VOGU-3710 file (C-alpha; in Angstrom, 3 decimals, decimal comma):
1> mlasivgpyk> 54,739/22,798/1,407  53,324/24,351/-1,770  51,528/21,104/-2,597  49,617/21,357/0,672  48,092/24,769/-0,112  45,212/23,239/-2,106  43,859/19,900/-0,933  42,757/17,054/-3,232  39,105/16,935/-2,144  37,718/20,327/-3,249
11> qitwilpflp> 38,731/23,002/-5,688  39,662/26,326/-4,170  36,563/27,690/-5,904  34,307/25,939/-3,348  33,937/29,344/-1,669  32,383/31,004/-4,758  28,733/30,008/-4,101  28,979/31,820/-0,754  30,033/35,160/-2,287  26,458/36,575/-2,211
21> vllvsfiatl> 26,934/36,698/1,579  29,753/39,206/1,088  27,816/41,293/-1,442  24,583/41,418/0,557  26,415/42,264/3,782  28,331/45,078/2,073  25,269/46,491/0,289  23,108/46,342/3,439  25,750/48,029/5,608  26,024/51,098/3,363
31> pgtwlckkia> 22,435/52,394/3,776  22,310/50,992/7,304  25,277/53,093/8,381  23,934/56,164/6,550  20,602/55,779/8,366  22,337/55,329/11,732  24,296/58,528/11,130  21,096/60,453/10,407  19,388/59,072/13,521  22,419/59,799/15,705
41> lkfgvvdkpd> 22,636/63,418/14,544  18,896/63,967/14,898  18,790/62,736/18,497  22,193/64,074/19,556  23,874/60,689/19,910  27,341/62,055/19,241  30,856/61,685/20,614  32,013/65,047/21,901  35,735/65,945/21,984  37,363/66,505/25,383
51> gtvkthaqpi> 40,876/67,575/24,350  42,581/64,650/26,107  41,405/61,144/25,176  38,808/62,319/22,639  40,794/64,532/20,317  38,574/64,854/17,242  37,759/68,437/16,262  33,947/68,343/16,470  31,111/66,058/17,659  30,834/62,914/15,541
61> aylgglgill> 27,772/60,672/15,216  27,755/57,349/17,048  25,646/54,239/16,235  27,921/52,971/13,445  28,020/49,594/15,162  24,312/49,155/14,479  24,927/49,692/10,768  27,570/46,957/10,785  25,211/44,635/12,688  22,508/45,204/10,081
71> gfaagiligi> 24,848/44,230/7,251  26,269/41,270/9,179  22,763/39,969/9,935  21,732/40,324/6,282  24,757/38,295/5,218  24,006/35,560/7,759  20,397/35,296/6,579  21,511/34,927/2,953  23,950/32,235/4,063  21,139/30,377/5,825
81> tyleqtemfr> 19,031/30,347/2,660  21,991/28,933/0,723  22,292/26,015/3,184  18,552/25,334/3,327  18,671/22,302/1,016  21,612/20,605/2,723  21,349/17,526/4,943  22,835/19,332/7,943  20,612/22,387/7,667  19,325/22,171/11,251
91> tylklligil> 22,875/22,084/12,615  23,928/24,988/10,425  20,828/26,955/11,401  21,424/26,476/15,123  25,058/27,565/14,865  24,438/30,597/12,649  21,447/31,837/14,653  23,464/31,359/17,853  26,373/33,368/16,449  24,030/36,121/15,251
101> agasvacfvg> 22,281/36,216/18,649  25,607/36,457/20,496  26,817/39,179/18,126  23,601/41,126/18,714  24,021/40,884/22,495  27,640/42,090/22,239  26,577/44,964/19,990  23,741/46,114/22,240  25,913/45,904/25,375  28,353/48,198/23,584
111> liddlfnmrp> 25,504/50,468/22,528  24,306/50,827/26,133  27,879/51,693/27,110  28,048/54,305/24,328  24,842/55,902/25,565  25,144/55,574/29,336  28,818/54,757/30,142  28,538/51,384/31,830  30,958/50,313/34,534  33,674/47,866/33,426
121> fqkiigqila> 32,212/44,921/35,356  28,815/45,530/33,748  30,332/45,378/30,274  32,176/42,183/31,197  28,922/40,583/32,352  27,347/41,489/28,999  30,294/40,027/27,088  30,102/36,827/29,125  26,390/36,631/28,291  27,271/36,756/24,586
131> aiiliavgir> 29,893/34,035/25,102  27,371/31,810/26,907  25,185/31,869/23,801  28,076/30,384/21,807  28,553/27,699/24,439  24,816/26,934/24,448  24,751/26,212/20,695  27,834/24,002/20,929  30,618/26,328/19,766  33,680/25,558/21,857
141> pnlciifaqf> 37,164/24,105/21,243  37,409/20,354/20,709  40,046/19,826/23,377  40,036/16,018/23,351  40,952/15,869/19,650  43,438/18,746/19,906  45,295/17,184/22,835  45,252/13,800/21,093  47,444/15,312/18,349  50,211/15,503/20,971
151> giefpaflep> 49,538/12,021/22,320  47,798/13,387/25,422  44,519/11,894/26,625  42,415/14,797/27,821  39,769/13,902/30,455  36,389/13,976/28,715  34,572/15,248/31,798  36,808/18,331/31,892  36,288/19,296/28,252  32,916/21,099/28,663
161> ilgaliviif> 34,171/23,071/31,682  37,538/24,108/30,264  36,043/24,597/26,791  33,433/26,994/28,169  36,116/28,910/30,062  38,225/29,228/26,902  35,239/30,577/24,940  34,630/33,233/27,607  38,318/34,206/27,671  38,458/34,494/23,875
171> vlgatnslnl> 35,314/36,614/23,702  36,503/38,913/26,496  39,980/39,171/25,004  38,945/39,844/21,397  36,145/42,301/22,200  38,350/44,374/24,460  41,369/44,175/22,128  39,407/45,585/19,202  37,868/48,176/21,513  41,374/49,344/22,402
181> idgldglcag> 42,483/49,532/18,783  39,459/51,642/17,835  41,337/54,908/18,254  41,795/56,431/14,782  39,467/57,021/11,852  39,163/53,825/9,828  41,599/51,878/11,992  39,467/49,243/13,741  37,213/48,479/10,770  40,132/48,244/8,337
191> vtaiitigml> 42,279/46,087/10,632  39,308/43,796/11,321  38,668/43,425/7,578  42,318/42,428/7,001  42,256/39,961/9,905  38,995/38,421/8,695  40,279/38,109/5,121  43,279/36,252/6,547  40,961/33,891/8,412  38,838/33,444/5,284
201> ilavhlgtwn> 41,916/32,376/3,318  42,688/29,900/6,093  39,083/28,645/5,955  39,242/28,220/2,156  42,508/26,286/2,506  40,986/23,921/5,078  37,896/23,500/2,915  39,956/22,102/0,022  40,980/19,278/2,354  37,324/18,611/3,258
211> isstgdpira> 38,288/18,694/6,917  34,898/19,580/8,381  31,466/19,339/6,784  30,133/21,519/9,612  32,923/24,027/10,184  33,796/24,865/6,567  30,492/26,537/5,524  30,014/28,201/8,933  33,476/29,773/8,828  32,912/30,895/5,230
221> iiglalvggt> 29,559/32,560/5,939  30,679/34,260/9,151  33,905/35,512/7,580  32,274/36,835/4,413  29,487/38,554/6,369  32,017/40,269/8,626  34,225/41,429/5,742  31,177/42,825/3,956  30,038/44,645/7,090  33,402/46,242/7,804
231> lgflpfnkap> 34,007/47,274/4,189  30,504/48,744/3,979  31,194/50,803/7,099  34,650/52,058/6,084  33,533/54,707/3,550  31,772/56,539/6,406  34,575/55,990/8,942  37,759/56,715/7,002  39,422/60,054/7,770  37,740/62,414/8,258
241> akifmgdags> 35,163/60,155/9,912  31,467/60,958/9,531  30,410/58,319/12,071  32,078/56,219/14,777  31,330/52,541/15,397  31,606/53,081/19,157  31,757/50,210/21,622  28,705/48,766/19,868  30,815/48,201/16,777  34,107/47,171/18,380
251> mllgfvvatl> 32,378/44,649/20,670  30,430/43,232/17,726  33,585/42,853/15,634  35,549/41,401/18,537  32,838/38,857/19,300  32,651/37,625/15,693  36,451/37,391/15,333  36,598/35,469/18,632  33,942/33,100/17,261  36,022/32,494/14,147
261> milfaerqpl> 39,111/31,694/16,232  37,125/29,232/18,347  35,735/27,608/15,184  39,324/26,951/14,091  39,913/24,987/17,339  38,089/22,026/15,840  40,791/19,435/15,169  44,321/20,626/14,564  45,982/22,897/17,158  47,919/24,350/14,206
271> wwmaslmifg> 44,764/26,044/12,825  44,032/27,593/16,196  47,610/28,813/16,548  47,524/30,268/13,018  44,276/32,153/13,719  45,824/33,661/16,857  48,777/34,896/14,816  46,407/36,378/12,218  44,851/38,339/15,106  48,356/39,462/16,066
281> lpildtaval> 48,090/43,255/15,839  45,213/43,695/18,339  46,946/41,235/20,679  50,184/43,216/20,393  48,506/46,575/21,039  46,609/45,226/24,064  49,711/43,585/25,522  51,757/46,759/25,027  49,013/48,893/26,621  48,826/46,694/29,723
291> vrrllnkrpl> 52,598/46,341/30,134  53,116/50,062/29,527  50,574/51,039/32,177  51,987/48,481/34,610  55,597/49,620/34,164  54,638/53,276/34,498  52,364/52,643/37,503  49,246/53,847/35,717  45,753/52,335/36,239  45,382/49,321/33,958
301> fvsdrghiyd> 41,793/50,043/32,942  41,822/53,833/32,633  41,767/55,222/29,076  44,852/56,942/27,706  46,259/58,029/24,362  49,527/56,140/24,559  48,714/53,245/22,243  51,152/52,353/19,483  49,110/54,245/16,873  48,732/57,259/19,205
311> qmidrgiplk> 52,483/57,413/19,697  53,005/57,316/15,939  50,745/60,374/15,666  52,595/62,152/18,465  55,924/61,441/16,777  54,784/63,347/13,720  53,452/60,567/11,475  50,287/61,791/9,676  47,023/60,107/10,604  46,419/58,451/7,233
321> ktvaicyala> 49,978/57,147/7,114  49,655/55,813/10,665  46,495/53,927/9,696  48,247/52,581/6,580  51,175/51,357/8,699  48,744/49,584/11,028  47,041/47,980/8,034  50,448/46,757/6,833  51,255/45,354/10,278  47,896/43,568/10,413
331> gmyaliglim> 48,606/42,129/6,963  52,082/41,022/8,067  50,758/39,089/11,068  48,017/37,574/8,893  50,598/36,418/6,331  52,778/34,880/9,034  49,733/33,044/10,398  48,865/31,665/6,962  52,444/30,474/6,425  52,388/28,782/9,834
341> cllrhryaai> 49,356/26,748/8,783  51,398/25,090/6,025  54,152/23,886/8,364  54,542/21,177/10,969  53,485/22,053/14,480  57,018/22,398/15,840  58,130/24,747/13,047  54,968/26,817/13,383  55,546/27,064/17,131  59,100/28,287/16,508
351> ilvvtviisa> 57,814/30,974/14,125  55,225/32,013/16,715  57,840/32,373/19,460  60,299/34,214/17,182  57,573/36,618/16,027  56,597/37,383/19,626  60,238/38,005/20,600  60,937/40,257/17,598  57,708/42,219/18,206  58,655/42,724/21,859
361> ivvwkkgylk> 62,166/43,913/20,957  60,844/46,401/18,377  58,299/47,795/20,858  61,001/48,199/23,515  63,611/49,696/21,168  61,111/52,190/19,723  60,160/53,369/23,208  56,478/52,412/23,018  56,508/51,328/26,668  57,120/54,893/27,871
371> meglrgaikk> 54,336/57,176/29,072  54,513/60,930/29,396  52,075/63,826/29,570  48,382/64,061/30,305  47,332/61,645/27,579  50,009/59,106/28,350  51,645/59,508/24,955  55,250/60,391/24,199  55,800/64,141/24,067  57,453/65,824/21,138
381> qngsekkgns> 60,919/67,189/21,754  59,628/70,703/22,331  57,431/69,391/25,135  54,117/69,879/23,364  51,819/67,101/22,221  50,450/66,681/18,708  46,791/65,721/18,691  45,363/63,033/16,419  41,811/62,156/15,497  40,138/59,636/17,756
391> asgkn> 37,759/57,136/16,244  35,966/56,230/19,428  37,430/58,033/22,396  37,188/54,979/24,649  40,549/53,336/24,604
//
C-alpha cells in the first residue's frame, strides 16, 4: 500500500510550479475581503441579529463571498497563464473559464439572496444554472469508464443524460451543505480549506501516476485557488468575525468543491468515493439536519439552530473549541478518504460503510437528533438556552 502512494511517472513535486496560484489567490483575497467589508458597512449591507437563528451580538458586514471570488478568480487567471505554452491550452482554457463562470453565477445568486432573500426554488434555479455551465464545457462523470471497472457495459446514449443529472445533484448538494455548515465564525471557510487540502493531496497522488493529462492540472489549479481564497478570508471571519461570507460565499465554495468531486469521477470509482468521504463533515451535518427535522416533525427547509455545532455550543462547549472540534472532524473524514484511495475498491467500500454506521451511532447516542426550544437546539438542564455566534444566520 505504501508503495502506491507515489507513482513511478512523476515526482510528488510536480505540484510545485502551480504554487503561485495559491499565493496569488491568498494575497488577492486579503485586500478584496477588506474592501468588501468597507463597502458593506458604508451601504448598510449587514447581517442583523434576531435573537433566534441569528445570534451574533451586533450587525456584521456581508459581502465576504465577493472577496473570496476575487481571490479565486485571480488564482485561476494565474493558472491559465502557466498553462499557456502547453499543447492542450485550449482545452484547459475552456474548462477553467467554465468553472470560473459557474462559480461566479453561484456567488452572485447567493449575493442576491443575501440582499433580497430569494425563495428556495429561485436559489435552486440559480444553482442549476451554474451546474449547466459545467455540463456545457464538458465537466461531468465518465460513467462508461467507471462502470467498466466493475465489468458493466453502460449504455453510451444514457451517459450524457445521467451525467448531467449527477452534476446538477452534486452542485445542489454541495452548495446547500456548505450553506448549512456556515453557522459559526470561521467554521465554513476553515472546514472548506481542510476539505480542499484533502482533495489536493488526492490530486497530487493521482498526478504521480500520470493518470490524466487533462484532469491533473485542472484539479491542481482549482484546489490551490480555493485554498488560497478561503485562507485569505479566514483572518476576517474567525471569532469574533468582522465580515460574513453569506450565501454568496457558501454557494461559491460549495460549487467549486462539487466541481472538484466531479473531476475525480474521471476513471476510477475509487477516486470519486474517496472525494465523497473527504467531504464527509458537510454531508454528515446535512443528513443529521434533515433526519432531525423529519423525526421531530419540523419543516425540512426552515432554518433552525439545532445543527451539530449549535448543539455543542448549547451544551456548554466554547465557540472556538466547537470550531476546532469541527476542524478535527473534517480532517478525520479527509484522512479516511485519502486512506481509502490506497486500497482496493471492496476494502474502501467496507471502510465507507463502517464510517457511515459509526457516525450514525455517535450522532444517535449523543442525542443530536433531538430538537427542543425555539431555536431547535437542545436546552441546557436549567431550561435556558446558551447563545452562540452565528456566521451567516441562514442555516
